[in-house]
C-alpha positions as CSV (number, residue, x, y, z in Angstrom):
1,M,93.5,96.2,98.2
2,W,96.4,98.6,98.2
3,L,96.1,98.2,102.1
4,V,96.1,94.7,102.5
5,G,99.3,94.7,99.8
6,A,101.0,97.6,102.4
7,A,100.3,95.4,105.4
8,L,102.1,92.4,103.7
9,A,105.0,94.4,102.9
10,E,105.6,95.9,106.1
11,G,105.8,92.4,107.2
12,G,102.5,90.3,106.7
13,V,99.9,89.7,108.9
14,V,100.0,86.6,111.6
15,Y,96.5,85.5,111.9
16,L,95.8,82.7,114.7
17,P,91.8,81.7,113.7
18,L,89.4,80.4,116.4
19,D,89.3,76.8,115.1
20,D,89.8,74.7,112.1
21,R,85.9,74.7,111.3
22,P,86.0,76.5,106.7
23,P,84.4,80.1,108.3
24,S,87.5,80.5,110.7
25,W,89.9,78.9,108.4
26,S,89.5,79.7,105.4
27,P,91.1,83.1,105.7
28,C,94.1,80.8,105.6
29,S,93.6,80.1,102.0
30,W,92.9,83.6,100.5
31,G,97.0,84.9,99.9
32,I,96.5,87.8,102.9
33,V,97.3,86.1,105.9
34,T,100.4,83.4,107.5
35,C,98.4,81.2,109.3
36,P,99.5,78.0,111.9
37,P,100.9,74.9,110.2
38,P,97.8,72.7,109.9
39,E,98.5,70.4,112.0
40,L,98.2,72.1,115.2
41,Y,94.6,72.3,115.1
42,A,92.7,68.8,114.9
43,G,89.6,69.5,114.3
44,R,86.1,69.3,117.3
45,A,89.5,68.0,119.7
46,G,91.0,71.6,119.2
47,A,94.2,73.3,118.8
48,D,97.1,72.4,120.7
49,P,97.4,76.0,122.5
50,E,101.6,75.1,123.8
51,R,102.3,74.4,119.7
52,L,100.4,77.1,119.0
53,E,102.6,79.2,121.7
54,R,105.7,78.1,120.4
55,W,104.5,78.8,116.7
56,L,103.6,82.5,117.5
57,L,106.3,83.9,119.2
58,G,108.5,82.4,115.8
59,A,106.1,84.6,113.2
60,S,106.9,88.0,113.0
61,G,104.4,90.5,111.5
62,S,103.4,93.5,111.3
63,V,99.7,92.8,112.5
64,L,98.3,89.6,114.6
65,V,95.2,88.7,114.2
66,A,94.8,86.1,117.1
67,S,91.8,84.5,118.6
68,L,92.4,84.7,122.7
69,D,90.2,81.0,123.3
70,A,92.3,79.2,120.4
71,L,95.7,80.1,122.7
72,A,93.9,79.9,125.9
73,Y,92.0,77.1,125.4
74,G,92.5,75.4,122.2
75,G,89.6,76.8,120.1
76,L,85.4,77.7,120.8
77,V,84.2,74.3,121.8
78,Q,87.4,73.8,124.5
79,S,86.4,77.3,125.8
80,R,83.4,76.0,126.8
81,Q,84.6,72.5,128.0
82,S,88.0,73.4,129.5
83,T,88.8,72.8,133.4
84,L,92.0,75.3,132.9
85,S,91.4,77.9,135.6
86,A,91.8,81.8,134.8
87,E,94.8,82.0,136.2
88,E,96.1,79.2,133.8
89,A,94.5,80.7,130.9
90,L,95.5,84.2,131.3
91,S,99.1,82.7,131.6
92,R,98.7,81.5,127.8
93,L,97.6,84.8,126.8
94,K,100.5,86.7,127.6
95,T,102.4,85.6,124.5
96,V,100.2,88.2,122.9
97,I,102.0,90.8,124.9
98,T,105.0,89.1,124.5
99,W,104.8,89.0,120.4
100,K,103.3,93.0,120.6
101,L,106.8,94.1,123.0
102,K,109.0,92.3,120.1
103,N,107.4,92.8,117.2
104,D,106.1,95.8,117.9
105,G,102.9,95.3,116.0
106,A,99.5,95.8,116.5
107,V,97.2,93.5,117.6
108,Y,93.9,92.8,116.7
109,A,91.7,89.8,119.5
110,F,89.2,88.7,120.2
111,G,87.7,86.5,123.0
112,I,84.1,84.8,123.0
113,I,81.1,84.8,125.4
114,P,79.8,81.3,125.2
115,R,77.1,80.1,124.7
116,H,74.6,79.0,127.1
117,P,74.1,76.4,128.1
118,D,76.4,74.4,126.9
119,A,80.1,76.1,129.0
120,K,80.6,74.5,132.2
121,D,82.5,77.7,133.5
122,R,80.8,80.6,132.7
123,A,82.6,82.2,135.8
124,R,85.7,81.2,134.5
125,N,85.8,82.6,130.7
126,L,84.4,86.2,131.8
127,A,86.5,86.7,134.4
128,V,89.7,85.9,132.1
129,L,87.8,88.6,129.5
130,R,87.3,91.3,133.1
131,R,91.7,90.6,133.3
132,V,92.2,90.8,129.3
133,Q,90.5,95.0,129.3
134,E,92.6,95.9,132.8
135,W,96.0,94.8,131.1
136,P,98.3,97.9,130.7
137,E,96.9,100.8,128.6
138,A,100.5,101.2,127.0
139,L,100.2,97.6,125.6
140,Q,96.7,98.4,124.1
141,E,97.8,100.9,122.2
142,G,97.4,100.9,118.5
143,S,95.6,98.1,118.9
144,Y,92.0,96.6,119.5
145,F,90.1,93.9,121.7
146,E,86.9,92.7,121.3
147,V,84.4,90.0,122.9
148,P,81.4,88.7,121.1
149,W,78.7,86.3,122.3
150,D,77.5,83.6,120.7
151,D,74.2,81.9,120.0
152,A,72.3,84.1,122.1
153,L,68.5,82.5,122.5
154,P,66.1,82.8,125.4
155,G,67.6,82.5,129.2
156,S,71.3,82.7,127.7
157,P,72.9,85.1,130.2
158,A,75.6,86.1,127.7
159,I,74.0,89.9,126.5
160,Q,73.7,91.0,130.2
161,E,77.6,89.0,130.4
162,A,78.7,91.2,128.0
163,G,77.1,94.3,129.0
164,T,79.1,94.0,132.3
165,L,82.5,94.7,130.5
166,S,84.2,97.7,129.4
167,L,85.7,96.1,125.6
168,P,83.1,96.3,123.1
169,T,80.9,93.6,123.0
170,R,78.4,92.4,119.8
171,P,77.0,88.9,118.9
172,G,78.9,86.8,116.8
173,A,81.9,84.7,117.2
174,D,83.0,82.4,114.0
175,E,83.3,85.6,112.1
176,A,85.3,87.5,114.3
177,G,88.5,86.5,112.2
178,Q,87.2,87.9,109.0
179,L,85.6,91.3,110.5
180,M,89.0,91.8,112.8
181,L,91.3,91.7,109.3
182,L,88.9,93.9,107.9
183,R,89.3,96.0,110.7
184,A,93.2,95.5,110.5
185,L,93.6,95.9,107.1
186,R,91.2,98.1,105.3
187,P,90.0,100.7,108.9
188,G,87.6,103.5,107.9
189,L,85.1,101.8,105.0
190,R,82.5,103.5,104.7
191,V,78.7,101.4,105.1
192,Q,75.9,102.0,103.5
193,V,73.3,100.0,104.6
194,L,69.7,98.5,103.1
195,Y,66.6,95.8,104.2
196,D,64.7,94.8,102.0
197,D,62.1,95.5,105.0
198,P,62.9,98.5,106.7
199,A,60.6,97.0,109.2
200,A,63.2,93.8,110.3
201,A,65.9,96.5,110.9
202,Q,63.9,97.0,114.9
203,A,63.4,93.5,115.7
204,V,65.0,91.2,117.6
205,I,66.7,88.5,115.6
206,R,67.2,84.8,117.3
207,Y,70.5,84.0,117.7
208,D,71.7,87.5,118.4
209,G,69.5,88.9,120.9
210,I,69.2,92.3,119.9
211,P,67.8,94.6,117.6
212,L,68.6,93.8,113.7
213,E,69.6,97.8,112.8
214,D,72.1,97.6,116.6
215,S,73.5,94.2,115.4
216,V,74.4,95.7,112.2
217,A,75.5,98.9,113.7
218,R,77.6,96.6,116.4
219,Q,79.6,94.8,113.2
220,V,80.5,97.9,111.2
221,R,82.3,99.2,114.6
222,S,83.7,96.5,115.2
223,A,85.4,96.6,111.5
224,G,86.8,99.7,111.9
225,A,84.1,100.9,109.6
226,F,81.8,104.0,109.8
227,L,77.8,103.8,108.7
228,V,76.8,106.6,106.5
229,E,74.0,107.8,103.8
230,R,75.3,109.0,100.5
231,N,78.8,108.5,99.3
232,P,79.2,104.2,100.7
233,D,82.9,102.4,100.0
234,L,80.0,99.8,100.3
235,I,76.7,98.6,100.9
236,L,75.2,95.9,103.0
237,L,71.8,94.7,102.0
238,A,70.7,93.2,105.1
239,Y,67.7,90.8,103.5
240,S,65.5,89.4,106.4
241,G,63.6,87.1,103.4
242,H,60.6,89.3,103.7
243,N,60.4,90.2,100.1
244,P,63.1,89.2,97.2
245,Q,62.2,91.0,94.3
246,K,62.8,93.2,96.3
247,A,66.5,92.8,97.3
248,A,67.0,92.1,93.9
249,L,65.9,95.7,92.8
250,L,67.9,97.0,95.5
251,V,71.1,95.0,94.2
252,Q,70.2,96.2,90.6
253,R,69.5,99.1,91.4
254,N,72.1,100.2,93.5
255,L,75.1,98.3,92.0
256,G,76.5,101.9,90.0
257,Q,76.4,103.6,93.3
258,A,78.9,101.1,95.0
259,P,79.9,97.5,95.1
260,V,76.3,95.4,96.6
261,A,77.3,93.0,99.7
262,I,74.4,90.8,100.7
263,A,73.9,89.1,104.4
264,D,71.5,86.5,103.8
265,I,69.5,86.2,107.3
266,A,65.9,85.2,106.5
267,Q,67.4,81.5,108.1
268,V,70.0,80.3,110.1
269,N,72.9,78.1,108.5
270,R,70.9,78.2,104.9
271,G,70.1,81.0,102.3
272,D,66.8,81.6,100.2
273,P,66.0,79.6,97.4
274,K,64.1,82.2,96.2
275,L,66.5,85.1,96.5
276,I,69.7,83.1,94.7
277,D,67.1,81.9,91.9
278,Y,66.5,86.3,91.0
279,L,70.4,86.5,91.6
280,L,71.4,84.0,88.8
281,R,68.5,84.2,86.6
282,L,69.4,88.2,86.4
283,R,73.3,87.4,86.5
284,L,73.1,89.4,89.5
285,Y,75.1,87.3,91.8
286,P,78.5,87.2,90.4
287,R,78.6,91.2,90.4
288,L,77.9,91.4,93.8
289,A,80.8,92.4,96.3
290,A,80.1,89.5,98.6
291,Y,76.7,86.6,99.2
292,T,76.8,85.4,102.8
293,C,74.4,82.4,104.4
294,W,76.5,79.9,106.3
295,G,75.3,81.1,109.8
296,T,73.6,83.1,112.2
297,P,72.5,86.6,111.4
298,A,76.0,88.0,113.2
299,N,77.7,85.5,111.7
300,N,76.3,86.4,108.2
301,L,76.4,90.1,108.8
302,G,80.6,89.8,110.1
303,S,81.3,87.9,107.1
304,A,79.9,89.9,104.1
305,L,81.0,93.1,105.4
306,A,84.4,91.4,106.3
307,Q,84.5,90.2,102.5
308,G,82.9,92.6,100.6
309,G,85.9,95.0,102.7
310,L,88.3,93.1,101.9
311,F,87.7,92.6,98.5
312,L,86.6,95.5,97.4
313,R,89.6,96.4,94.5
314,D,90.3,92.9,94.1
315,P,87.7,91.2,91.5
316,Q,89.4,87.9,91.1
317,S,89.4,87.3,94.7
318,R,85.9,89.0,95.2
319,Q,84.9,86.0,92.7
320,A,86.7,83.0,94.4
321,R,84.6,84.2,97.5
322,L,81.3,83.9,95.7
323,A,81.7,81.1,94.1
324,E,83.2,79.6,97.6
325,N,79.4,80.9,99.4
326,Y,77.4,79.4,97.0
327,L,78.8,76.2,97.1
328,Q,78.0,77.3,101.1
329,Y,74.3,77.9,99.9
330,L,73.9,74.5,98.5
331,Y,75.3,72.7,101.0
332,G,72.8,74.3,103.0
333,Q,69.9,74.0,100.6
334,V,70.4,70.7,99.4
335,G,73.8,68.8,100.9
336,R,73.5,68.5,104.2
337,P,69.7,67.4,104.7
338,W,70.5,64.9,101.9
339,V,73.1,63.8,104.3
340,R,71.5,63.7,107.5
341,E,69.0,61.6,106.1
342,R,71.8,59.0,104.6
343,F,74.4,58.8,106.5
344,P,75.2,58.9,111.0
345,E,77.8,60.9,112.2
346,P,80.7,61.0,112.7
347,L,80.9,61.6,109.1
348,R,83.0,58.4,107.1
349,E,84.8,59.4,103.6
350,E,81.8,57.8,101.6
351,A,79.3,60.7,102.8
352,A,81.6,62.6,101.1
353,R,82.0,60.6,98.0
354,Y,78.4,59.9,97.8
355,L,77.6,63.9,98.5
356,F,79.9,64.6,95.5
357,E,78.7,62.6,93.3
358,R,75.0,63.7,94.6
359,L,75.6,67.3,93.9
360,K,77.7,66.9,90.8
361,Q,74.0,66.8,89.3
362,E,73.0,70.4,90.8
363,P,73.0,73.1,88.0
364,L,76.3,76.0,89.0
365,P,76.4,79.6,87.6
366,F,77.9,81.1,85.6
367,M,80.2,83.3,87.8
368,L,81.9,87.0,85.5
369,G,83.9,85.0,82.8
370,T,84.0,81.2,84.4
371,Q,81.9,78.8,85.0
372,L,81.9,76.9,88.8
373,E,83.2,73.7,88.7
374,L,82.7,71.2,92.3
375,T,86.1,69.4,92.2
376,G,86.0,68.3,95.8
377,I,83.9,67.9,99.4
378,S,85.2,67.3,102.7
379,F,83.8,67.7,106.4
380,P,86.7,68.8,108.7
381,W,84.2,68.3,111.8
382,K,83.0,64.7,110.4
383,R,79.7,65.9,111.2
384,T,76.7,67.3,109.0
385,F,77.2,71.1,110.6
386,E,80.0,72.1,108.4
387,A,81.3,70.7,104.9
388,A,84.6,72.1,102.7
389,F,85.3,72.3,99.5
390,S,87.1,73.0,96.9
391,Y,86.2,73.8,93.4
392,Q,87.5,75.6,89.9
393,L,86.5,78.5,87.7
394,V,86.6,77.6,84.1
395,P,86.7,80.4,82.0
396,V,84.6,80.4,79.1
397,R,83.3,82.7,76.2
398,L,81.0,85.2,76.9
399,S,78.1,83.7,74.9
400,Q,78.2,80.1,77.0
401,E,76.9,82.6,79.7
402,G,73.0,82.5,79.3
403,A,71.7,85.4,81.2
404,E,68.2,87.2,80.7
405,P,68.4,90.5,80.6
406,L,68.8,93.1,83.5
407,T,66.2,95.2,82.4
408,T,63.6,92.9,83.2
409,L,62.6,91.1,86.7
410,P,61.4,87.4,86.4
411,G,57.6,86.9,87.9
412,R,57.1,86.0,91.0
């Protein structure tokens, strides 16, 4: 974490999230960035671009990680619905240039190609991104701009649109802020990629729209990292769901070589309980560098890579991220279906209260010397798609941690 500390010492990292959903907003609680006041983001109504602009112009730092869609339109959903003209959007985005000239800092910015068919004016969005790539070379020096595409399901023109741009492109959206923070704060990470099923690497994956190995390679490049076959700083396991036992063995065999981060892409918006069962029974889960399962394949790959890299040498923060992601796993597996069966949207506070009581019945894992304890639940956008959690890690004696020997695997 010395690079993170160095950036903070030099003036700090200013982070402008895509929106206030947990994947975008969570870095604001990690202690490594300065974020806008939460009241500038209004849930599904989006952020106020004018107030964001004023805040950004008053925020000093050596690094800016920024969502162009938040500045131009107010967020991801608003980028699909806004009636703003391309010229009006670009006028708002010039705030990024002003910030760079004022602070002489590095800028890491991302703009999203929206999903199909939700976007009302794809031509406008693409025109804005084309103009951004034409910004003077001097303004881009020492900075990085990229364009993730959102949910490229069959029929989506997103990949073809991405092909018309000279900026780096890749699948994803919600994880982009986390990945840009990794590029800004810990560039040059050496990453080895493993698969539970090597054949899955060549398969085109749903929502990404490209082969898995291509998606992985683009995520790694986006992070400013390098793919290696030996001596990695971090191992990224892309788990496709074909062989949970093999995945657990891969983790067990490679932990001595480098920290292992798992992107659980077996399903969308939920994890594989068979894999989690192996990881918990073998006490491997708390020893991971990261685990993610909350989104699409690109979401999970990018956030596992980002969290694994950012907290590579920060055990306390790594344990916190693992705790948060276990709660996201539990929500996808138990919480979301339970709420959807019982409560209509928009969700009221009673839904969170009853869900809290329901999830308190679920056993939570021991971490490294601590017990995960759920303390609260909220629905930031008053819908079941995402939930936010509060928790604590309660210290325990080692003798309390019931674990099976690491030398054996449970039967299938």
